[in-house]
C-alpha positions in Angstrom: -42.1 -41.7 -20.7 -44.5 -42.5 -18.1 -48.0 -43.7 -18.9 -50.5 -41.0 -18.6 -48.2 -38.0 -19.1 -48.2 -35.7 -22.1 -45.0 -34.9 -23.9 -45.6 -31.5 -25.6 -41.9 -30.6 -26.0 -42.3 -30.5 -29.8 -45.2 -28.2 -29.6 -43.3 -25.2 -27.9 -43.6 -23.4 -30.7 -47.4 -23.7 -30.8 -47.6 -22.9 -27.3 -45.8 -19.7 -27.5 -48.0 -18.8 -30.6 -50.9 -19.5 -28.4 -49.9 -17.4 -25.6 -48.5 -14.5 -27.8 -51.8 -14.3 -29.9 -54.2 -14.5 -26.8 -54.0 -10.9 -25.6 -55.1 -9.6 -29.2 -57.7 -12.0 -29.4 -59.0 -11.3 -26.0 -58.9 -7.7 -26.6 -60.7 -7.8 -30.0 -63.5 -9.9 -28.6 -64.0 -7.5 -25.5 -63.9 -4.5 -27.7 -66.6 -6.0 -30.2 -68.8 -7.1 -27.3 -68.5 -3.5 -25.6 -69.0 -1.4 -29.0 -72.0 -3.6 -29.6 -73.6 -3.1 -26.1 -73.4 -6.5 -25.0 -71.1 -5.4 -22.1 -70.3 -2.3 -20.4 -67.0 -0.6 -19.9 -66.4 -1.8 -16.6 -67.0 -5.6 -17.5 -64.5 -5.0 -20.5 -61.9 -3.7 -18.2 -62.6 -6.3 -15.7 -62.3 -9.2 -17.8 -59.3 -7.9 -19.6 -57.5 -7.5 -15.9 -58.7 -11.3 -15.2 -57.0 -12.3 -18.2 -53.5 -11.1 -17.9 -51.9 -14.5 -17.9 -51.5 -14.3 -21.5 -49.0 -11.6 -22.6 -47.2 -10.8 -25.7 -44.0 -11.6 -24.3 -41.9 -11.0 -27.6 -42.4 -7.4 -26.9 -42.8 -7.3 -23.2 -44.7 -8.8 -20.3 -46.9 -5.7 -19.7 -48.5 -6.1 -23.4 -51.7 -7.7 -22.1 -55.4 -7.7 -23.1 -55.8 -4.8 -20.7 -53.0 -2.7 -22.3 -54.6 -3.1 -25.7 -58.1 -2.1 -24.4 -56.5 0.9 -22.5 -54.6 2.2 -25.5 -57.8 1.9 -27.8 -59.6 3.7 -25.3 -57.0 6.3 -25.3 -57.0 6.9 -28.8 -60.6 7.1 -28.9 -60.6 9.7 -26.2 -57.7 11.5 -27.8 -59.9 11.9 -30.9 -63.0 13.0 -29.3 -60.7 15.7 -27.2 -59.1 17.1 -30.4 -62.5 17.3 -32.4 -64.1 19.0 -29.3 -66.5 16.2 -28.2 -64.7 15.5 -25.1 -63.0 17.9 -22.6 -61.1 17.7 -19.7 -62.4 18.7 -16.3 -60.8 21.4 -14.3 -60.5 19.2 -11.2 -58.7 16.4 -13.1 -56.2 18.5 -15.2 -53.9 18.9 -12.4 -53.8 15.0 -12.3 -53.0 14.8 -16.0 -50.1 17.1 -15.3 -48.9 15.6 -11.9 -46.2 13.4 -13.7 -44.6 16.0 -16.1 -44.3 18.3 -13.3 -42.5 15.5 -11.2 -40.3 14.8 -14.2 -39.3 18.5 -14.2 -38.7 18.6 -10.7 -36.3 15.7 -11.0 -34.5 17.3 -14.1 -33.8 20.5 -11.9 -32.8 18.4 -8.8 -30.2 16.4 -10.8 -28.9 19.7 -12.7 -28.9 22.1 -9.8 -28.6 20.2 -6.6 -27.1 16.5 -6.9 -27.3 13.5 -9.1 -27.4 10.2 -7.4 -28.2 8.1 -10.5 -26.3 5.5 -12.3 -26.3 5.7 -16.2 -25.4 2.7 -17.9 -23.2 3.4 -20.9 -23.9 7.3 -20.4 -27.7 6.9 -21.5 -28.5 10.2 -19.6 -31.1 10.8 -22.7 -33.0 7.5 -21.9 -33.2 8.7 -18.0 -35.1 11.8 -19.4 -37.2 10.1 -21.7 -38.2 7.2 -19.7 -40.9 9.2 -17.7 -42.4 10.2 -21.1 -42.7 6.6 -22.2 -44.4 5.6 -19.1 -46.7 8.6 -19.3 -47.8 7.6 -22.9 -47.7 3.8 -22.4 -49.4 3.7 -19.0 -50.7 7.0 -17.3 -52.4 8.4 -20.2 -54.2 5.2 -21.0 -55.2 4.9 -17.3 -56.4 8.6 -17.3 -58.4 8.0 -20.5 -60.0 4.8 -18.9 -61.2 7.0 -16.1 -62.5 9.7 -18.4 -64.3 6.9 -20.1 -66.1 5.6 -17.0 -67.0 9.2 -16.0 -68.3 9.9 -19.3 -70.7 6.5 -19.5 -71.4 6.8 -15.6 -75.2 7.1 -16.0 -75.3 3.7 -17.5 -73.1 2.4 -14.6 -73.8 1.3 -11.1 -72.0 -0.1 -8.0 -74.3 -3.0 -7.9 -73.7 -3.8 -11.6 -70.0 -3.7 -10.7 -70.7 -6.1 -7.7 -72.2 -8.7 -9.9 -69.4 -8.8 -12.4 -66.9 -9.1 -9.8 -69.0 -12.1 -8.3 -69.3 -13.7 -11.8 -65.6 -13.4 -12.7 -64.6 -14.7 -9.2 -66.9 -17.9 -9.9 -65.6 -18.3 -13.2 -61.9 -18.0 -12.2 -62.3 -20.5 -9.5 -63.4 -22.8 -11.9 -60.4 -22.3 -14.3 -58.2 -22.7 -11.2 -59.8 -25.9 -10.3 -59.2 -27.0 -13.7 -55.4 -25.8 -13.8 -54.7 -27.8 -10.5 -56.4 -31.0 -11.9 -54.5 -30.9 -15.2 -51.1 -30.3 -13.7 -51.5 -32.8 -11.0 -52.8 -35.5 -13.7 -50.3 -34.8 -16.5 -47.5 -33.1 -14.7 -46.7 -31.0 -18.2 -45.5 -27.4 -18.0 -46.5 -26.8 -21.5 -49.9 -27.9 -21.1 -50.5 -25.8 -18.0 -49.2 -23.0 -19.7 -51.7 -23.2 -22.3 -54.4 -22.9 -19.5 -52.8 -19.8 -18.0 -50.4 -20.9 -15.6 -46.7 -19.9 -15.6 -43.8 -22.3 -15.5 -42.2 -20.5 -12.3 -45.1 -21.5 -10.2 -45.2 -25.2 -11.0 -43.5 -27.9 -9.3 -41.3 -26.1 -7.0 -41.0 -26.8 -3.5 -41.6 -23.3 -2.3 -45.0 -23.4 -3.9 -46.6 -25.5 -1.0 -47.3 -29.1 -0.9 -49.1 -29.1 -4.1 -46.2 -28.1 -6.0 -48.2 -25.1 -7.9 -49.7 -21.7 -7.2 -53.1 -21.3 -9.0 -53.6 -17.9 -10.9 -56.7 -18.8 -13.0 -55.9 -16.3 -15.8 -54.7 -13.5 -13.9 -51.4 -12.1 -14.4 -49.9 -13.8 -11.2 -51.1 -16.1 -8.3 -50.7 -12.7 -6.0 -53.2 -10.7 -8.2 -55.6 -13.8 -8.4 -55.4 -13.8 -4.6 -55.9 -10.0 -4.3 -59.2 -10.3 -6.6 -60.4 -13.2 -4.7 -59.9 -11.1 -1.4 -61.8 -7.9 -3.0 -65.0 -10.3 -4.3 -65.2 -12.1 -0.8 -67.0 -8.9 0.8 -69.5 -9.1 -1.9 -70.3 -12.9 -1.1 -70.4 -12.0 2.6 -72.7 -9.3 2.1 -75.3 -11.7 0.3 -74.6 -14.2 2.9 -73.4 -16.5 0.2 -71.0 -18.5 2.8 -70.7 -21.6 0.4 -69.1 -19.4 -2.5 -67.1 -17.5 0.4 -65.5 -20.7 1.4 -64.8 -21.5 -2.3 -63.1 -18.3 -2.4 -61.0 -18.8 0.5 -59.8 -22.4 -0.6 -58.8 -20.8 -4.1 -57.1 -17.9 -2.2 -55.1 -20.3 0.1 -53.9 -22.1 -3.2 -52.3 -18.9 -4.5 -49.8 -19.3 -1.6 -49.9 -15.5 -1.3 -49.4 -13.3 1.6 -51.4 -10.7 -0.2 -54.5 -12.8 0.2 -54.2 -12.9 3.9 -53.2 -9.3 4.6 -56.2 -8.1 2.4 -58.6 -10.6 4.4 -57.1 -8.9 7.6 -57.6 -5.6 6.4 -61.3 -6.4 5.3 -62.1 -7.6 8.8 -60.7 -4.5 10.2 -62.5 -2.1 7.9 -66.0 -3.9 7.8 -66.1 -5.3 11.5 -63.8 -3.6 13.9 -63.9 0.0 12.7 -67.2 2.2 13.2 -69.3 2.5 10.0 -69.8 6.3 10.5 -66.2 6.8 10.0 -65.0 8.4 6.8 -63.1 6.7 4.1 -59.8 8.5 4.9 -60.0 7.8 8.5 -60.8 4.0 7.8 -57.9 3.8 5.6 -55.5 5.6 8.1 -56.9 3.4 11.1 -56.7 0.1 9.3 -53.1 0.8 8.0 -52.1 1.8 11.4 -53.6 -1.1 13.2 -51.8 -3.8 10.3 -48.6 -2.0 10.7 -48.8 -2.6 14.6 -49.5 -6.0 14.2 -46.6 -6.5 11.5 -44.2 -4.9 14.2 -45.6 -7.4 17.0 -45.0 -10.4 14.5 -41.2 -9.0 13.6 -40.7 -8.5 17.3 -41.6 -12.2 18.1 -40.4 -13.5 14.6 -38.1 -15.9 16.6 -40.7 -17.6 18.4 -42.6 -18.0 15.1 -40.0 -19.1 13.1 -39.2 -21.9 15.8 -42.7 -23.0 15.9 -42.7 -23.3 12.1 -39.6 -25.3 11.9 -41.0 -27.5 14.3 -44.1 -28.2 12.2 -42.9 -27.4 8.5 -43.4 -30.8 7.2 -47.1 -30.5 7.9 -49.0 -29.9 4.9 -51.1 -27.1 6.4 -48.0 -25.0 7.7 -46.4 -25.6 4.3 -49.6 -24.1 2.6 -50.2 -21.3 5.1 -46.8 -20.2 6.5 -44.1 -21.3 4.0 -43.8 -18.1 2.1 -44.1 -16.0 5.1 -41.5 -17.7 7.1 -39.4 -17.5 4.1 -39.8 -13.6 3.9 -38.9 -13.2 7.8 -36.0 -16.0 7.9 -33.4 -14.6 5.4 -31.6 -12.0 7.6 -28.7 -14.7 8.3 -28.1 -15.1 4.5 -28.2 -11.7 3.5 -26.7 -10.1 6.4 -29.2 -7.3 6.4 -32.7 -7.1 7.5 -35.7 -6.6 5.1 -38.1 -5.5 7.7 -39.4 -2.1 7.5 -42.1 -1.0 9.9 -42.6 -4.9 10.5 -43.3 -5.5 7.1 -40.9 -8.1 5.3 -40.0 -6.3 2.0 -39.0 -8.2 -1.2 -35.2 -7.9 -1.6 -35.2 -7.5 -5.4 -38.2 -5.1 -5.4 -39.2 -2.7 -2.6 -36.1 -2.9 -0.3 -33.6 -1.6 -2.7 -35.8 1.6 -3.2 -36.4 2.0 0.5 -32.5 2.0 0.7 -32.0 4.5 -2.0 -34.5 6.7 -0.7 -33.3 6.7 2.8 -29.8 7.7 1.4 -31.3 10.4 -1.0 -34.4 11.5 1.2 -34.9 14.8 -1.2 -36.1 12.6 -3.9 -39.3 11.8 -1.5 -40.7 15.2 -2.6 -40.4 14.7 -6.4 -39.8 11.0 -6.8 -37.0 9.7 -9.2 -39.2 9.8 -12.1 -41.8 7.6 -13.6 -40.0 4.3 -15.0 -36.7 5.5 -13.6 -36.1 2.6 -11.2 -33.4 1.0 -13.8 -31.2 3.9 -13.1 -30.8 3.3 -9.1 -27.2 2.4 -8.7 -26.6 -1.1 -8.8 -24.9 -1.4 -5.5 -28.5 -1.4 -4.0 -29.2 -4.7 -5.7 -25.9 -6.4 -4.9 -26.7 -10.1 -4.0 -30.0 -10.2 -6.2 -30.4 -11.9 -9.6 -31.3 -8.4 -10.8 -28.0 -7.3 -10.0 -26.4 -7.7 -13.6 -29.4 -6.4 -15.1 -29.1 -3.0 -13.0 -25.5 -2.8 -14.0 -26.7 -3.0 -17.7 -29.7 -0.7 -17.2 -32.0 -3.4 -18.2 -35.6 -3.9 -16.5 -37.0 -1.9 -13.6 -38.8 -2.3 -10.4 -42.6 -2.5 -10.9 -43.5 -2.3 -7.0 -46.5 -4.3 -5.9 -47.0 -1.8 -2.9 -48.9 0.9 -5.1 -48.9 3.7 -2.6 -45.2 3.4 -2.2 -44.9 3.1 -5.7 -46.6 6.5 -6.4 -44.3 7.9 -3.5 -41.1 6.5 -5.2 -41.8 7.5 -8.7 -43.9 10.7 -8.4 -43.1 12.0 -5.1 -45.1 12.9 -2.0 -46.7 15.8 -3.6 -48.3 13.9 -6.1 -49.1 11.0 -3.5 -51.0 13.6 -1.3 -53.3 14.7 -4.6 -53.7 11.2 -5.8 -55.0 10.0 -2.4 -57.2 13.0 -2.1 -58.8 12.4 -5.5 -59.1 8.6 -5.1 -60.6 8.6 -1.7 -63.5 11.2 -1.9 -66.9 9.9 -2.0 -70.4 11.3 -3.3 -73.5 12.1 -1.3 -75.2 8.9 -2.5 -72.6 6.2 -1.3 -73.9 3.8 1.3 -72.0 2.7 4.4 -71.0 -0.4 2.6 -69.8 1.3 -0.3 -68.0 3.7 1.8 -66.1 0.8 3.6 -65.5 -0.9 0.4 -63.6 2.0 -1.1 -61.7 2.4 2.1 -61.1 -1.3 1.8 -59.9 -1.2 -1.8 -57.4 1.7 -0.7 -55.9 -0.3 2.2 -55.4 -3.3 -0.4 -53.9 -0.8 -2.9 -50.9 -0.5 -0.2 -50.1 -4.3 -0.7 -51.5 -5.0 -4.0 -51.1 -3.9 -7.7 -54.7 -3.1 -8.5 -54.4 0.2 -10.0 -57.2 -0.3 -12.5 -59.5 -1.8 -9.5 -58.8 1.2 -7.4 -59.6 3.9 -10.3 -63.1 1.9 -11.0 -64.2 1.9 -7.4 -63.1 5.5 -6.7 -65.0 6.9 -9.6 -68.2 4.6 -9.1 -68.3 6.1 -5.5 -67.4 9.7 -6.5 -70.5 10.3 -8.6 -74.3 10.0 -8.1 -76.3 7.6 -10.0 -77.1 10.4 -12.5 -73.5 10.6 -13.4 -73.1 14.0 -11.6 -70.3 14.5 -9.2 -71.4 15.2 -5.7 -68.8 15.3 -3.2 -69.6 16.0 0.4 -66.0 17.5 1.2 -63.2 16.7 -1.3 -60.6 17.7 1.2 -62.0 16.4 4.7 -60.1 13.5 6.4 
């Protein structure tokens, strides 16, 4: 063994126990601080979101501190509802029913019109109960979180939220710098995993010249990159350019295309588009420009790939463009383009779903049912590592492009109503807040930031007294 290197192979059991227990420990601490009024509901949610590197893997990768906090809030809200101390607002009752209506529509389609799905082992019962599992495990807790935020809106403010985001961003960058220093010094996977890094993001050539992708304590590097991109507008607004530079450096070290796309979206929303535009027009305009730019890049990809190949050994090119080049330069390997509207989709995630919906376009109305992606026929995943899993009906596609996720799983009708509710604003919102909501909604197209969008949407939909004052909930 080389001098200066630590061997923790014999401590794998300790590492696993530590990582498995951390979600419960973090959730317990946050709930204790919240109910003792040391932090507010949004602080608790954001800190839980920023610690999702630790998961209860023995049960599943989604069992994080956020999950346990969300379930606790869900049971609390359910108890208040059944005891008459809480009620569901009429305007949100339809949102509560949308996933159920989508599931009923899928049932009718498969029974009366056409059944395009694959049922491993004839598990038809699982296909129809999977949406219920998703509804109870994911949707209802998120709905309860939204209800809790509305319930406590008088004690919350957008500026408190901004301060929490900046604080978590700074702490996360410190943690990321420690992760880099430890990994480059000791080159030990187990030690780095104790600090929140994941083994698959360490010492791989695709991870850039440093051989790793930082993630602080976030679930993945791309989620950390997305969070940093959402924090940068607050630092720029406060003219804190040193902190902004630190955020950008940390974002670069995530080696995430999401970070750069979000920064591009931020420049368009805050700088290029008029401040007087409504939130929905800002979202539509920004996405339109981004797609246009992607189409231009896709049309010129041969030139860009040639330029990259000529400079691929330079550290700067490896750091900034290696993963993007990999996404665009794989048609020859697979014999099929993965580029849709100029955007290079992940071949094991979004692309099979797009191909499936192309062949079954009627499902765009209802979606294929929440959590039902394992029942997409396995031929759409041929050549992928997940191909055998799909044959066996194991796992699923947790799509990162979240507006597309809603469209695919819940359908266009649900997407329309979700978009209307999550992009409306109250009379009190400032120009910056309106632009920030539009920015988060655009980033939601590329990033898995469901909780983040719910928080910002609710903060912008209510006035400072906790009353909902919508200027025009249907106006675009």
